[in-house]
C-alpha positions as CSV (number, residue, x, y, z in Angstrom):
1,X,111.4,104.5,169.4
2,X,114.1,106.8,168.5
3,X,113.7,110.4,169.4
4,X,114.6,112.7,166.4
5,X,114.6,116.4,167.0
6,X,115.5,118.6,164.4
7,X,117.5,121.4,165.7
8,X,117.4,122.8,162.2
9,X,116.9,122.0,158.6
10,X,113.1,120.9,158.4
11,X,111.2,123.4,156.7
12,X,113.8,125.4,155.6
13,X,117.0,125.5,153.3
14,X,120.1,125.2,155.6
15,X,120.9,124.9,159.2
16,X,120.9,121.1,159.2
17,X,121.3,119.4,162.3
18,X,119.5,116.4,163.8
19,X,119.6,115.2,167.6
20,X,119.0,111.7,167.8
21,X,118.3,110.1,171.4
22,X,117.6,106.8,172.7
23,X,116.6,106.7,176.2
24,X,117.0,103.0,176.7
25,X,120.4,102.5,175.6
26,X,121.4,106.2,177.1
27,X,122.7,107.1,173.5
28,X,122.7,110.6,172.0
29,X,124.3,111.7,168.8
30,X,124.4,114.5,166.5
31,X,123.7,114.2,162.8
32,X,125.5,117.2,160.8
33,X,125.8,120.5,162.6
34,X,125.3,123.4,160.1
35,X,124.0,127.1,159.9
36,X,121.8,128.9,157.6
37,X,123.9,131.0,155.5
38,X,123.6,134.6,155.3
39,X,124.5,137.9,157.3
40,X,124.4,136.8,160.0
41,X,124.5,133.4,159.9
42,X,121.6,131.6,161.7
43,X,122.5,128.8,164.1
44,X,120.8,125.6,165.1
45,X,118.9,125.7,168.4
46,X,121.5,124.1,170.6
47,X,122.0,125.1,174.3
48,X,124.4,123.7,176.7
49,X,121.9,121.2,178.0
50,X,121.5,120.0,174.6
51,X,125.3,119.9,173.6
52,X,127.2,118.4,176.9
53,X,125.4,115.0,176.8
54,X,126.1,114.5,173.1
55,X,128.3,111.4,172.5
56,X,129.1,111.9,169.2
57,X,128.4,113.7,165.7
58,X,128.4,112.1,162.4
59,X,129.0,114.6,159.4
60,X,127.8,113.9,156.0
61,X,130.1,116.5,154.0
62,X,131.8,119.9,154.8
63,X,129.4,122.5,153.4
64,X,128.9,125.4,155.8
65,X,125.1,124.5,156.1
66,X,126.3,121.0,157.6
67,X,129.5,121.9,159.6
68,X,129.5,125.8,160.2
69,X,127.8,125.3,163.7
70,X,130.5,123.0,164.9
71,X,132.3,125.6,166.9
72,X,129.0,126.9,168.3
73,X,128.3,123.3,169.4
74,X,131.9,123.2,171.1
75,X,131.4,126.5,172.9
76,X,128.1,124.9,174.2
77,X,130.2,122.1,176.0
78,X,130.5,119.3,173.3
79,X,133.7,117.4,174.0
80,X,133.1,114.1,171.9
81,X,134.4,112.7,168.6
82,X,133.1,114.1,165.0
83,X,133.0,111.3,162.6
84,X,133.5,112.1,158.7
85,X,134.9,110.3,155.5
86,X,138.9,110.9,155.1
87,X,138.1,113.1,152.0
88,X,135.9,115.2,154.4
89,X,138.6,115.0,157.1
90,X,141.2,116.6,154.7
91,X,139.0,119.4,153.8
92,X,138.7,120.5,157.5
93,X,142.1,122.1,157.8
94,X,141.2,125.2,155.5
95,X,137.6,125.3,157.1
96,X,139.1,125.5,160.5
97,X,141.7,128.2,159.6
98,X,138.5,130.2,158.1
99,X,136.4,129.7,161.6
100,X,139.5,131.0,163.5
101,X,139.7,134.2,161.1
102,X,136.3,134.9,161.5
103,X,135.1,133.7,165.0
104,X,138.1,133.7,167.0
105,X,136.4,131.0,169.4
106,X,139.0,129.1,171.4
107,X,136.5,126.2,171.5
108,X,137.7,125.3,167.9
109,X,140.5,123.6,169.3
110,X,138.5,121.3,171.6
111,X,136.8,119.8,168.1
112,X,138.1,116.3,167.9
113,X,137.6,115.0,164.2
114,X,137.9,111.4,163.4
115,X,138.1,110.0,159.6
116,X,136.2,106.7,158.8
117,X,138.8,104.4,157.0
118,X,138.2,104.0,153.5
119,X,138.3,100.3,153.9
120,X,135.2,100.3,156.3
121,X,133.0,101.8,153.4
122,X,129.7,99.6,153.6
123,X,130.8,97.8,156.4
124,X,129.3,98.0,160.1
125,X,131.3,99.7,162.4
126,X,130.7,99.2,166.2
127,X,131.5,102.3,168.2
128,X,130.1,101.4,171.3
129,X,128.0,98.5,172.7
130,X,124.8,99.9,171.5
131,X,126.0,102.0,168.8
132,X,126.9,101.0,165.2
133,X,127.1,102.9,162.1
134,X,127.7,102.2,158.2
135,X,128.4,104.7,155.6
136,X,128.7,104.9,151.8
137,X,129.3,107.9,149.4
138,X,126.5,110.0,148.5
139,X,127.7,111.7,145.2
140,X,126.9,115.3,146.7
141,X,130.6,116.6,146.7
142,X,134.0,115.1,147.3
143,X,133.8,113.0,150.6
144,X,129.8,113.4,151.2
145,X,128.3,110.1,152.6
146,X,125.0,108.7,154.0
147,X,124.7,107.0,157.2
148,X,123.1,104.0,158.6
149,X,122.8,104.2,162.4
150,X,122.1,101.2,164.3
151,X,121.3,102.0,168.3
152,X,120.0,98.9,170.2
153,X,117.8,97.2,167.8
154,X,116.6,100.2,166.2
155,X,118.0,101.7,162.9
156,X,118.0,105.1,161.1
157,X,118.6,106.1,157.7
158,X,120.4,109.4,156.9
159,X,121.1,110.5,153.3
160,X,122.9,113.7,154.1
161,X,122.7,115.8,150.9
162,X,122.6,112.9,148.1
163,X,122.8,112.8,144.2
164,X,121.3,109.9,142.7
165,X,123.0,110.2,139.7
166,X,126.1,112.5,139.5
167,X,127.8,112.5,136.2
168,X,131.2,112.2,137.9
169,X,130.9,111.2,141.7
170,X,129.7,107.8,143.1
171,X,126.7,107.2,145.0
172,X,126.8,103.9,146.9
173,X,123.2,102.0,147.3
174,X,122.4,101.6,151.0
175,X,122.0,98.1,152.6
176,X,118.6,97.0,151.8
177,X,116.7,97.1,155.0
178,X,113.7,98.3,157.0
179,X,114.4,101.1,158.9
180,X,112.6,102.9,162.0
181,X,113.3,106.1,160.6
182,X,115.0,107.7,157.4
183,X,115.8,111.2,157.0
184,X,116.0,112.3,153.6
185,X,117.2,115.2,151.4
186,X,114.4,116.8,149.5
187,X,116.5,120.0,148.8
188,X,114.9,120.5,145.0
189,X,111.9,118.3,145.7
190,X,109.4,120.8,144.4
191,X,111.2,120.5,140.8
192,X,111.9,117.8,138.5
193,X,114.9,118.2,136.4
194,X,117.0,115.3,135.0
195,X,120.6,115.9,134.6
196,X,120.5,115.4,130.8
197,X,117.8,117.9,130.8
198,X,119.7,120.5,132.7
199,X,122.7,120.2,130.5
200,X,120.5,120.4,127.4
201,X,119.2,123.5,128.7
202,X,122.6,125.3,129.6
203,X,123.9,124.7,126.3
204,X,121.2,126.4,124.8
205,X,122.2,129.5,126.5
206,X,126.0,129.0,125.2
207,X,125.6,128.9,121.4
208,X,127.9,131.8,120.7
209,X,131.5,130.5,120.6
210,X,132.9,134.1,120.8
211,X,131.0,134.9,123.8
212,X,132.1,134.9,127.4
213,X,129.7,132.8,129.6
214,X,129.8,133.1,133.2
215,X,128.5,130.3,135.5
216,X,128.6,131.4,139.3
217,X,129.5,128.4,141.6
218,X,130.5,127.5,144.7
219,X,133.2,124.8,145.6
220,X,130.9,121.8,145.4
221,X,129.9,118.6,143.7
222,X,127.7,120.7,141.5
223,X,130.5,122.7,140.2
224,X,132.7,119.8,139.3
225,X,129.9,117.9,137.8
226,X,128.8,120.9,135.6
227,X,132.6,121.3,134.5
228,X,133.0,117.9,133.7
229,X,129.6,117.4,131.6
230,X,130.2,120.9,129.7
231,X,133.9,120.4,129.0
232,X,132.9,117.2,127.2
233,X,129.7,118.7,125.4
234,X,131.8,121.7,124.4
235,X,135.3,120.4,123.0
236,X,136.0,123.7,121.1
237,X,135.4,126.0,124.1
238,X,138.1,127.2,126.8
239,X,137.0,126.8,130.3
240,X,138.2,129.3,133.0
241,X,137.8,128.4,136.7
242,X,138.9,129.8,140.0
243,X,142.1,128.6,141.6
244,X,140.3,127.2,144.6
245,X,138.3,125.2,142.4
246,X,141.0,123.9,140.2
247,X,142.7,123.0,143.4
248,X,139.6,121.2,144.5
249,X,139.4,119.2,141.5
250,X,143.2,118.0,141.9
251,X,142.2,117.1,145.7
252,X,139.7,114.3,143.8
253,X,142.7,112.4,142.4
254,X,143.7,111.9,146.1
255,X,140.5,110.1,146.7
256,X,139.5,108.4,143.3
257,X,137.2,105.9,145.2
258,X,134.6,108.8,144.9
259,X,134.8,108.9,141.0
260,X,133.1,106.6,138.8
261,X,135.5,104.1,137.4
262,X,134.5,104.8,133.8
263,X,134.8,108.2,134.2
264,X,138.2,108.7,135.8
265,X,140.4,108.6,132.6
266,X,138.4,111.6,131.0
267,X,138.4,113.4,134.5
268,X,142.4,113.1,134.5
269,X,142.6,114.2,130.9
270,X,140.5,117.4,131.7
271,X,143.0,118.3,134.4
272,X,146.0,118.3,132.0
273,X,143.9,119.7,129.2
274,X,145.2,123.2,127.8
275,X,141.5,124.0,127.5
276,X,141.2,124.2,131.2
277,X,142.8,127.2,133.0
278,X,142.8,129.3,136.3
279,X,141.1,132.6,135.9
280,X,143.6,135.5,135.8
281,X,141.3,138.4,135.4
282,X,141.1,137.3,131.6
283,X,138.5,138.3,129.3
284,X,138.9,135.7,126.5
285,X,136.1,133.8,124.7
286,X,134.9,130.9,126.9
287,X,133.1,129.3,129.8
288,X,133.9,130.8,133.3
289,X,133.0,128.9,136.6
290,X,133.8,131.5,139.2
291,X,132.7,132.4,142.9
292,X,132.6,135.9,142.1
293,X,130.5,137.8,139.7
294,X,133.0,140.2,137.5
295,X,131.5,142.4,135.2
296,X,131.5,142.0,131.4
297,X,130.2,138.4,131.1
298,X,127.0,136.9,130.1
299,X,125.8,135.2,133.3
300,X,123.9,132.0,133.5
301,X,122.2,131.1,136.6
302,X,121.9,127.3,137.3
303,X,120.6,127.6,140.8
304,X,117.2,129.4,139.9
305,X,114.2,126.9,138.5
306,X,111.8,128.9,136.8
307,X,110.2,126.0,134.4
308,X,111.2,123.1,132.6
309,X,113.4,125.0,130.3
310,X,115.6,126.8,132.8
311,X,119.2,126.5,132.8
312,X,118.7,124.9,136.4
313,X,121.2,122.1,137.6
314,X,120.1,120.4,140.6
315,X,122.4,119.7,143.6
316,X,119.9,117.9,145.7
317,X,117.2,115.3,145.0
318,X,114.3,116.6,142.9
319,X,110.9,115.0,143.0
320,X,111.6,112.1,141.0
321,X,114.6,111.3,142.8
322,X,112.8,111.8,146.4
323,X,110.1,109.4,145.1
324,X,112.9,107.0,143.9
325,X,114.5,107.2,147.3
326,X,111.2,106.6,149.4
327,X,110.5,103.4,147.2
328,X,114.2,102.3,147.8
329,X,114.5,103.2,151.4
330,X,111.8,100.9,153.3
331,X,111.2,103.0,156.5
332,X,108.3,103.1,159.1
333,X,108.6,107.0,159.3
334,X,110.1,109.5,157.0
335,X,111.7,112.9,157.7
336,X,112.3,115.0,155.0
337,X,114.6,118.0,155.2
338,X,116.7,120.7,153.1
339,X,113.3,122.2,151.7
340,X,111.3,125.2,152.7
341,X,108.0,125.0,154.0
342,X,106.1,125.4,150.9
343,X,108.1,123.0,148.9
344,X,107.9,120.5,151.7
345,X,104.1,120.5,151.4
346,X,104.3,120.0,147.8
347,X,106.5,117.1,148.3
348,X,104.5,115.6,150.8
349,X,101.4,115.9,148.8
350,X,103.0,113.6,146.1
351,X,104.1,110.9,148.3
352,X,102.4,108.1,150.0
353,X,104.8,107.4,153.1
354,X,104.2,107.7,156.9
355,X,105.8,111.0,158.2
356,X,107.0,112.1,161.7
357,X,105.7,114.5,163.9
358,X,108.5,117.1,163.0
359,X,106.5,117.7,159.6
360,X,103.4,119.0,161.4
């Protein structure tokens, strides 16, 4: 049986990092390597004894809670390949610069990133005699993927962070199979909030066309989805966004295989519209999606769920999505991650699946 050890990410929100070992084939890999955001950041339980034998790392996407501990991993002696999608690979250059500025760790230069060719999507890739992978897009952000890992005769499904019905981004359906272990993102599994309900709730907080509404965002799939949906729901409003988000949106045009075919024309039209502009400290009426929180705006927090009328917008599977995933993914054993312990217990009470010892 595959030995899956959570070095972080189970019973907490962030620090996603999972060590997978198979003694019979002498295979040892890592799924993601992130930190728990905060001051200071909290690292996974990685020691030299853990890091040095790892043969490869598979990254689901480039959010800090999935890649932020890679310099720490290298400092502990890891020298193998780090695999990710092409779109994720192309976002790593700016992330590496931030690491150098913030950490100054010389081991960063030893990190060896490998892009997964786009034409391998949905196909089995044999990396060694005993290790094969299959990947597909997960809809969470530009370049985010899920993995099917096959080690010898055993298989594991890793959802990474996944969105089942992103308005903008593609989520590929995993190959129908029976897995020995499935690691499932349950980040919003304590709530139920369909996307259409979220947009309806948010719009109810934006009724005044002369108001300046602020939605605090990070550079993520959630920000792109929100902008895309609201832009088309409010055709008479201006949308003012950070330069960094503007550039991130244009990066999507280099990877249009991430975007739903029927949404691509509308997405391109939005980028060319005079209703969308970069933030220049302006105070005109409109919808602002910014990383900072300047004063003088009517703020709408889309990250907090209070009740079913909240302007909450999920970036992870909610309870209905988790239930769908466990019906879709046939596994002998499930491990749920990205949920705080209290939420995790609520999720488990609603499901009828076999869960691993990591949940005890």
